[in-house]
C-alpha positions as a Python dict, from the first residue, in 0.01 Angstrom:
ca = {
    (1, 'M'): (0, 0, 0),
    (2, 'R'): (-219, -302, 45),
    (3, 'T'): (-180, -581, -206),
    (4, 'D'): (-464, -748, -381),
    (5, 'Y'): (-409, -1039, -145),
    (6, 'Q'): (-497, -813, 150),
    (7, 'R'): (-820, -673, 5),
    (8, 'P'): (-1122, -901, 46),
    (9, 'K'): (-1328, -966, -260),
    (10, 'T'): (-1665, -1049, -111),
    (11, 'V'): (-1913, -801, 40),
    (12, 'R'): (-1905, -976, 373),
    (13, 'G'): (-1531, -967, 372),
    (14, 'K'): (-1525, -601, 291),
    (15, 'I'): (-1762, -524, 580),
    (16, 'V'): (-1553, -728, 822),
    (17, 'F'): (-1237, -570, 693),
    (18, 'F'): (-1388, -215, 734),
    (19, 'F'): (-1487, -274, 1092),
    (20, 'W'): (-1166, -449, 1178),
    (21, 'Y'): (-956, -182, 1017),
    (22, 'N'): (-1149, 109, 1200),
    (23, 'L'): (-1192, -73, 1528),
    (24, 'P'): (-950, 159, 1716),
    (25, 'R'): (-1143, 465, 1598),
    (26, 'F'): (-1473, 315, 1704),
    (27, 'I'): (-1331, 232, 2044),
    (28, 'L'): (-1204, 590, 2090),
    (29, 'L'): (-1537, 737, 1974),
    (30, 'G'): (-1730, 513, 2212),
    (31, 'M'): (-1507, 612, 2500),
    (32, 'A'): (-1560, 982, 2420),
    (33, 'V'): (-1938, 937, 2412),
    (34, 'M'): (-1928, 753, 2743),
    (35, 'I'): (-1715, 1027, 2898),
    (36, 'V'): (-1959, 1297, 2783),
    (37, 'M'): (-2258, 1102, 2912),
    (38, 'L'): (-2082, 1041, 3239),
    (39, 'F'): (-2001, 1415, 3268),
    (40, 'F'): (-2364, 1519, 3220),
    (41, 'A'): (-2481, 1252, 3461),
    (42, 'I'): (-2238, 1378, 3723),
    (43, 'S'): (-2345, 1743, 3663),
    (44, 'D'): (-2713, 1654, 3700),
    (45, 'K'): (-2639, 1461, 4014),
    (46, 'K'): (-2433, 1750, 4149),
    (47, 'S'): (-2710, 2002, 4076),
    (48, 'A'): (-2966, 1778, 4244),
    (49, 'L'): (-2741, 1736, 4547),
    (50, 'Q'): (-2679, 2112, 4560),
    (51, 'A'): (-3052, 2185, 4541),
    (52, 'E'): (-3116, 1933, 4816),
    (53, 'Q'): (-2844, 2093, 5025),
    (54, 'E'): (-2983, 2442, 4969),
    (55, 'A'): (-3334, 2323, 5058),
    (56, 'A'): (-3197, 2158, 5368),
    (57, 'I'): (-3008, 2474, 5461),
    (58, 'K'): (-3323, 2683, 5413),
    (59, 'Q'): (-3514, 2448, 5632),
    (60, 'E'): (-3241, 2446, 5891),
    (61, 'R'): (-3190, 2828, 5900),
    (62, 'P'): (-3423, 3014, 6135),
    (63, 'P'): (-3679, 3253, 5983),
    (64, 'V'): (-3562, 3613, 5931),
    (65, 'N'): (-3741, 3883, 6130),
    (66, 'T'): (-3903, 4126, 5886),
    (67, 'V'): (-4134, 4426, 5869),
    (68, 'V'): (-4393, 4424, 5593),
    (69, 'M'): (-4615, 4691, 5442),
    (70, 'Q'): (-4950, 4614, 5290),
    (71, 'V'): (-4988, 4820, 4973),
    (72, 'S'): (-5310, 4987, 4866),
    (73, 'P'): (-5395, 5233, 4587),
    (74, 'T'): (-5306, 5595, 4659),
    (75, 'T'): (-5211, 5914, 4480),
    (76, 'I'): (-4848, 5994, 4406),
    (77, 'S'): (-4712, 6303, 4233),
    (78, 'N'): (-4395, 6408, 4060),
    (79, 'R'): (-4314, 6735, 4233),
    (80, 'L'): (-4068, 7020, 4224),
    (81, 'N'): (-4003, 7211, 4545),
    (82, 'L'): (-3818, 7529, 4455),
    (83, 'P'): (-3723, 7843, 4650),
    (84, 'G'): (-3830, 8193, 4560),
    (85, 'S'): (-3916, 8533, 4703),
    (86, 'I'): (-4204, 8780, 4716),
    (87, 'E'): (-4199, 9099, 4510),
    (88, 'A'): (-4447, 9387, 4505),
    (89, 'W'): (-4689, 9383, 4216),
    (90, 'N'): (-4576, 9736, 4123),
    (91, 'E'): (-4285, 9945, 4248),
    (92, 'L'): (-4354, 10308, 4159),
    (93, 'E'): (-4078, 10566, 4193),
    (94, 'L'): (-4209, 10922, 4252),
    (95, 'T'): (-4013, 11224, 4124),
    (96, 'A'): (-4077, 11599, 4138),
    (97, 'K'): (-4237, 11753, 3828),
    (98, 'I'): (-4180, 12114, 3939),
    (99, 'S'): (-3922, 12304, 4138),
    (100, 'G'): (-3999, 12433, 4482),
    (101, 'T'): (-3961, 12397, 4858),
    (102, 'V'): (-4154, 12129, 5045),
    (103, 'E'): (-4385, 12301, 5293),
    (104, 'K'): (-4595, 12008, 5415),
    (105, 'V'): (-4568, 11628, 5430),
    (106, 'N'): (-4889, 11430, 5486),
    (107, 'A'): (-4756, 11070, 5480),
    (108, 'N'): (-4496, 10861, 5654),
    (109, 'E'): (-4295, 10563, 5546),
    (110, 'G'): (-4502, 10246, 5590),
    (111, 'D'): (-4838, 10423, 5554),
    (112, 'S'): (-5106, 10269, 5335),
    (113, 'V'): (-5236, 10520, 5081),
    (114, 'S'): (-5509, 10526, 4820),
    (115, 'A'): (-5490, 10671, 4473),
    (116, 'G'): (-5543, 11049, 4500),
    (117, 'D'): (-5429, 11085, 4862),
    (118, 'I'): (-5208, 11391, 4921),
    (119, 'L'): (-4851, 11289, 5004),
    (120, 'L'): (-4689, 11633, 5030),
    (121, 'Q'): (-4732, 11997, 4939),
    (122, 'I'): (-4477, 12212, 4756),
    (123, 'E'): (-4476, 12590, 4819),
    (124, 'S'): (-4731, 12720, 4570),
    (125, 'A'): (-4733, 13104, 4600),
    (126, 'D'): (-4525, 13161, 4284),
    (127, 'Y'): (-4736, 12915, 4084),
    (128, 'R'): (-5060, 13067, 4216),
    (129, 'I'): (-4949, 13413, 4104),
    (130, 'A'): (-4854, 13280, 3762),
    (131, 'L'): (-5194, 13113, 3737),
    (132, 'E'): (-5379, 13437, 3824),
    (133, 'R'): (-5173, 13625, 3565),
    (134, 'A'): (-5256, 13364, 3301),
    (135, 'Q'): (-5625, 13382, 3391),
    (136, 'A'): (-5626, 13761, 3348),
    (137, 'A'): (-5441, 13742, 3016),
    (138, 'Y'): (-5682, 13481, 2883),
    (139, 'K'): (-5982, 13680, 2999),
    (140, 'L'): (-5856, 13989, 2816),
    (141, 'A'): (-5765, 13798, 2499),
    (142, 'K'): (-6104, 13630, 2495),
    (143, 'A'): (-6288, 13960, 2538),
    (144, 'D'): (-6087, 14123, 2253),
    (145, 'Y'): (-6162, 13830, 2026),
    (146, 'Q'): (-6535, 13834, 2098),
    (147, 'R'): (-6553, 14212, 2044),
    (148, 'D'): (-6366, 14197, 1714),
    (149, 'K'): (-6574, 13903, 1604),
    (150, 'S'): (-6897, 14104, 1642),
    (151, 'V'): (-6738, 14400, 1456),
    (152, 'Y'): (-6607, 14167, 1183),
    (153, 'S'): (-6962, 14055, 1103),
    (154, 'K'): (-7038, 14419, 1012),
    (155, 'G'): (-6735, 14436, 780),
    (156, 'V'): (-6541, 14689, 989),
    (157, 'I'): (-6212, 14489, 1035),
    (158, 'P'): (-6029, 14264, 792),
    (159, 'P'): (-6017, 13882, 838),
    (160, 'A'): (-5644, 13885, 915),
    (161, 'E'): (-5693, 14098, 1224),
    (162, 'L'): (-5967, 13870, 1352),
    (163, 'E'): (-5745, 13568, 1299),
    (164, 'A'): (-5466, 13737, 1496),
    (165, 'R'): (-5707, 13805, 1783),
    (166, 'E'): (-5815, 13438, 1782),
    (167, 'T'): (-5452, 13321, 1784),
    (168, 'R'): (-5372, 13544, 2082),
    (169, 'M'): (-5674, 13404, 2266),
    (170, 'Q'): (-5569, 13043, 2198),
    (171, 'T'): (-5213, 13119, 2312),
    (172, 'A'): (-5348, 13276, 2630),
    (173, 'K'): (-5564, 12967, 2686),
    (174, 'A'): (-5262, 12739, 2648),
    (175, 'D'): (-5064, 12956, 2895),
    (176, 'L'): (-5358, 12931, 3136),
    (177, 'D'): (-5373, 12551, 3106),
    (178, 'N'): (-4999, 12527, 3167),
    (179, 'A'): (-5017, 12756, 3471),
    (180, 'Q'): (-5310, 12553, 3606),
    (181, 'L'): (-5111, 12230, 3560),
    (182, 'M'): (-4801, 12367, 3731),
    (183, 'Y'): (-5012, 12492, 4020),
    (184, 'E'): (-5181, 12151, 4060),
    (185, 'R'): (-4841, 11982, 4066),
    (186, 'C'): (-4762, 12168, 4385),
    (187, 'T'): (-4981, 11904, 4547),
    (188, 'V'): (-4820, 11559, 4512),
    (189, 'R'): (-5079, 11282, 4521),
    (190, 'A'): (-5048, 10904, 4529),
    (191, 'P'): (-5101, 10772, 4175),
    (192, 'I'): (-5196, 10418, 4293),
    (193, 'D'): (-5316, 10231, 4599),
    (194, 'G'): (-5019, 10101, 4792),
    (195, 'V'): (-4776, 10136, 5079),
    (196, 'V'): (-4518, 10413, 5113),
    (197, 'R'): (-4189, 10227, 5114),
    (198, 'R'): (-3965, 10533, 5109),
    (199, 'L'): (-4022, 10906, 5144),
    (200, 'D'): (-3722, 11122, 5059),
    (201, 'A'): (-3896, 11462, 5070),
    (202, 'K'): (-3879, 11647, 5401),
    (203, 'I'): (-4023, 11982, 5506),
    (204, 'G'): (-3793, 12267, 5393),
    (205, 'L'): (-3619, 12055, 5126),
    (206, 'F'): (-3586, 12225, 4787),
    (207, 'L'): (-3680, 11997, 4501),
    (208, 'G'): (-3573, 12036, 4141),
    (209, 'V'): (-3749, 11881, 3845),
    (210, 'G'): (-3672, 11506, 3846),
    (211, 'D'): (-3555, 11489, 4209),
    (212, 'P'): (-3673, 11173, 4392),
    (213, 'I'): (-3971, 11211, 4626),
    (214, 'G'): (-4027, 10852, 4739),
    (215, 'E'): (-4147, 10508, 4639),
    (216, 'I'): (-4487, 10338, 4660),
    (217, 'L'): (-4536, 9961, 4654),
    (218, 'Q'): (-4858, 9806, 4533),
    (219, 'I'): (-4913, 9498, 4751),
    (220, 'D'): (-5289, 9436, 4733),
    (221, 'R'): (-5158, 9154, 4518),
    (222, 'V'): (-4796, 9039, 4505),
    (223, 'K'): (-4571, 8826, 4288),
    (224, 'A'): (-4396, 8509, 4400),
    (225, 'V'): (-4088, 8485, 4179),
    (226, 'I'): (-3943, 8136, 4124),
    (227, 'G'): (-3644, 8021, 3915),
    (228, 'I'): (-3744, 7722, 3695),
    (229, 'P'): (-3476, 7489, 3549),
    (230, 'E'): (-3492, 7469, 3172),
    (231, 'S'): (-3572, 7094, 3185),
    (232, 'D'): (-3898, 7172, 3369),
    (233, 'V'): (-4021, 7475, 3176),
    (234, 'T'): (-4240, 7270, 2940),
    (235, 'A'): (-4415, 7093, 3228),
    (236, 'V'): (-4471, 7418, 3420),
    (237, 'R'): (-4627, 7590, 3117),
    (238, 'K'): (-4913, 7339, 3128),
    (239, 'L'): (-5012, 7442, 3481),
    (240, 'D'): (-5256, 7713, 3589),
    (241, 'E'): (-5185, 7736, 3961),
    (242, 'V'): (-4898, 7656, 4197),
    (243, 'S'): (-4905, 7631, 4578),
    (244, 'V'): (-4648, 7835, 4769),
    (245, 'E'): (-4551, 7810, 5134),
    (246, 'I'): (-4433, 8115, 5329),
    (247, 'K'): (-4232, 8016, 5637),
    (248, 'A'): (-4230, 8368, 5782),
    (249, 'L'): (-4609, 8351, 5821),
    (250, 'G'): (-4611, 8024, 6013),
    (251, 'D'): (-4600, 7790, 5713),
    (252, 'F'): (-4882, 7985, 5546),
    (253, 'V'): (-4984, 7821, 5217),
    (254, 'A'): (-5135, 8020, 4931),
    (255, 'S'): (-5238, 7933, 4578),
    (256, 'G'): (-5076, 8144, 4309),
    (257, 'K'): (-5194, 8187, 3951),
    (258, 'I'): (-4923, 8165, 3687),
    (259, 'H'): (-4885, 8521, 3558),
    (260, 'F'): (-4564, 8513, 3354),
    (261, 'I'): (-4288, 8276, 3241),
    (262, 'S'): (-3984, 8436, 3082),
    (263, 'S'): (-3893, 8335, 2728),
    (264, 'S'): (-3521, 8321, 2805),
    (265, 'P'): (-3309, 8238, 3112),
    (266, 'E'): (-3225, 8528, 3339),
    (267, 'T'): (-2930, 8375, 3526),
    (268, 'M'): (-2609, 8189, 3445),
    (269, 'A'): (-2769, 7883, 3607),
    (270, 'R'): (-3017, 7867, 3315),
    (271, 'L'): (-3317, 7945, 3535),
    (272, 'Y'): (-3635, 8088, 3382),
    (273, 'R'): (-3833, 8348, 3575),
    (274, 'L'): (-4177, 8231, 3686),
    (275, 'E'): (-4414, 8489, 3837),
    (276, 'L'): (-4713, 8376, 4043),
    (277, 'E'): (-4997, 8616, 4127),
    (278, 'L'): (-5103, 8605, 4494),
    (279, 'D'): (-5400, 8796, 4635),
    (280, 'N'): (-5296, 8997, 4941),
    (281, 'P'): (-5589, 9218, 5051),
    (282, 'D'): (-5478, 9226, 5415),
    (283, 'H'): (-5114, 9305, 5328),
    (284, 'I'): (-4990, 9013, 5538),
    (285, 'I'): (-4753, 8900, 5261),
    (286, 'L'): (-4465, 9143, 5236),
    (287, 'P'): (-4204, 9192, 4965),
    (288, 'G'): (-3878, 9013, 5038),
    (289, 'M'): (-4032, 8714, 5216),
    (290, 'F'): (-3893, 8376, 5114),
    (291, 'V'): (-4127, 8112, 4970),
    (292, 'R'): (-4115, 7748, 4865),
    (293, 'A'): (-4314, 7661, 4553),
    (294, 'D'): (-4471, 7314, 4538),
    (295, 'I'): (-4498, 7246, 4165),
    (296, 'V'): (-4686, 6926, 4074),
    (297, 'K'): (-4559, 6822, 3731),
    (298, 'K'): (-4754, 6495, 3711),
    (299, 'S'): (-4995, 6300, 3934),
    (300, 'S'): (-5092, 5935, 3927),
    (301, 'T'): (-5413, 5828, 4103),
    (302, 'D'): (-5485, 5472, 4224),
    (303, 'A'): (-5113, 5404, 4215),
    (304, 'L'): (-4923, 5148, 4422),
    (305, 'S'): (-4625, 5305, 4596),
    (306, 'I'): (-4364, 5164, 4831),
    (307, 'P'): (-4055, 5306, 5005),
    (308, 'F'): (-3772, 5328, 4754),
    (309, 'Y'): (-3532, 5160, 4998),
    (310, 'S'): (-3735, 4838, 4977),
    (311, 'I'): (-3627, 4796, 4613),
    (312, 'I'): (-3303, 4608, 4545),
    (313, 'S'): (-3108, 4693, 4229),
    (314, 'R'): (-2851, 4441, 4106),
    (315, 'N'): (-2714, 4367, 3759),
    (316, 'K'): (-2958, 4605, 3589),
    (317, 'E'): (-3245, 4429, 3769),
    (318, 'Q'): (-3491, 4582, 4013),
    (319, 'Y'): (-3681, 4353, 4245),
    (320, 'I'): (-3863, 4335, 4576),
    (321, 'F'): (-3964, 4057, 4813),
    (322, 'V'): (-4331, 3989, 4882),
    (323, 'E'): (-4435, 3792, 5190),
    (324, 'D'): (-4719, 3539, 5175),
    (325, 'D'): (-4799, 3305, 5464),
    (326, 'G'): (-4449, 3334, 5611),
    (327, 'V'): (-4262, 3270, 5284),
    (328, 'V'): (-4104, 3533, 5059),
    (329, 'E'): (-4128, 3558, 4684),
    (330, 'K'): (-3893, 3757, 4464),
    (331, 'R'): (-4067, 3997, 4224),
    (332, 'N'): (-3915, 4195, 3942),
    (333, 'V'): (-4078, 4539, 3931),
    (334, 'T'): (-4106, 4841, 3703),
    (335, 'T'): (-4095, 5179, 3874),
    (336, 'G'): (-4266, 5505, 3785),
    (337, 'I'): (-4265, 5853, 3937),
    (338, 'M'): (-4114, 5927, 4276),
    (339, 'E'): (-4239, 6155, 4553),
    (340, 'G'): (-4022, 6208, 4858),
    (341, 'W'): (-3903, 5863, 4957),
    (342, 'M'): (-4198, 5678, 4795),
    (343, 'V'): (-4181, 5536, 4444),
    (344, 'E'): (-4463, 5418, 4217),
    (345, 'I'): (-4468, 5052, 4111),
    (346, 'I'): (-4609, 5022, 3759),
    (347, 'A'): (-4572, 4644, 3720),
    (348, 'G'): (-4488, 4350, 3946),
    (349, 'L'): (-4715, 4424, 4243),
    (350, 'Q'): (-5085, 4387, 4321),
    (351, 'P'): (-5307, 4573, 4572),
    (352, 'G'): (-5323, 4406, 4911),
    (353, 'E'): (-4987, 4228, 4883),
    (354, 'R'): (-4733, 4264, 5160),
    (355, 'V'): (-4391, 4401, 5066),
    (356, 'I'): (-4093, 4343, 5293),
    (357, 'V'): (-3957, 4687, 5387),
    (358, 'E'): (-3713, 4577, 5657),
    (359, 'G'): (-3503, 4262, 5648),
    (360, 'H'): (-3538, 4226, 5271),
    (361, 'R'): (-3161, 4224, 5220),
    (362, 'D'): (-3123, 3914, 5440),
    (363, 'V'): (-3368, 3689, 5252),
    (364, 'E'): (-3390, 3511, 4919),
    (365, 'D'): (-3668, 3362, 4712),
    (366, 'G'): (-3853, 3094, 4907),
    (367, 'R'): (-3704, 3181, 5246),
    (368, 'K'): (-3923, 3159, 5552),
    (369, 'V'): (-3963, 3481, 5749),
    (370, 'N'): (-4109, 3594, 6077),
    (371, 'V'): (-4324, 3909, 6042),
    (372, 'V'): (-4265, 4117, 6353),
    (373, 'K'): (-4466, 4419, 6237),
    (374, 'E'): (-4711, 4507, 5963),
    (375, 'I'): (-4771, 4867, 5854),
    (376, 'T'): (-4997, 5037, 5605),
    (377, 'D'): (-4833, 5380, 5611),
    (378, 'P'): (-4452, 5415, 5583),
    (379, 'G'): (-4473, 5717, 5811),
    (380, 'E'): (-4576, 5497, 6102),
    (381, 'Y'): (-4277, 5266, 6063),
    (382, 'T'): (-4035, 5259, 6352),
    (383, 'L'): (-3803, 4964, 6393),
}
């Protein structure tokens, strides 16, 4: 402890004593401040020297050869290109409604038929005889009823007997109608317009009720059946028409109206059935042909699009290089929809600017470049 002799009594003495006593601390603090200031001065000098060196290196390095593309507004679409197949609009299986032997066949497989055309004839003698018998029975029953009806008005016969006569006449009429129907069924006619896909009945073949006769396909219009992933069902429901391409017909393209979208997936792959209606008056589109459906989910007009490979992605950053008067500028961009190998640029690019599409991975911001080729359409680019 300091004695009273060591402690100054005056204010001036106390101030001198304070500074003298803390002089080592002040010296250390001053040295620390000087070290920090010296460190920042050295860092600034180092950064300046590094910038000067980089600028010198940029000036010393030769320009990079590049290919640029001048961008202009265009239309870009978000598309689905999915496979499918053609099905007949209707597939009608014909079966025999009566028993009998086939005595005549009027059609061949592959023939086009109209509704009402005779396909084949079943032996009809038995059914004709039954029809004639039913006609005679009805004629007799009708005559008896009419005779008794005239007598009944004179009060000769009771009402019950007249009612019995009327019942027999109605039964005979029903038997006649049935015989007429069975006789008509001996002639098998096409129920719809279409093409005979299969004809099982041959001359001399005995058919029983329910035996297969053949199959008719209705192809004046056909269905293009496409499997739609569940993630795209909502977008497809908003559409009215879809273009389909049929390779078998020389890349024939037709427009199909959306006819049906299933309410539940029909495969283990979670695909929903989409049916497109295609007009086919000339029957050039045949069932079983493969198709590719071009489904446009979304379109953007007056959009700026560039090849996706001209975009560099690093550290969650997407950027491109734009050339102006032989010098490149780095631009951060925001992308939109993609079509093929073109991608929409929503922000970061203006119409008329020139994007580096080749050589962009060898440059940095501010680097001089040598433009060896300028394109306006990526399809024309060849290095």
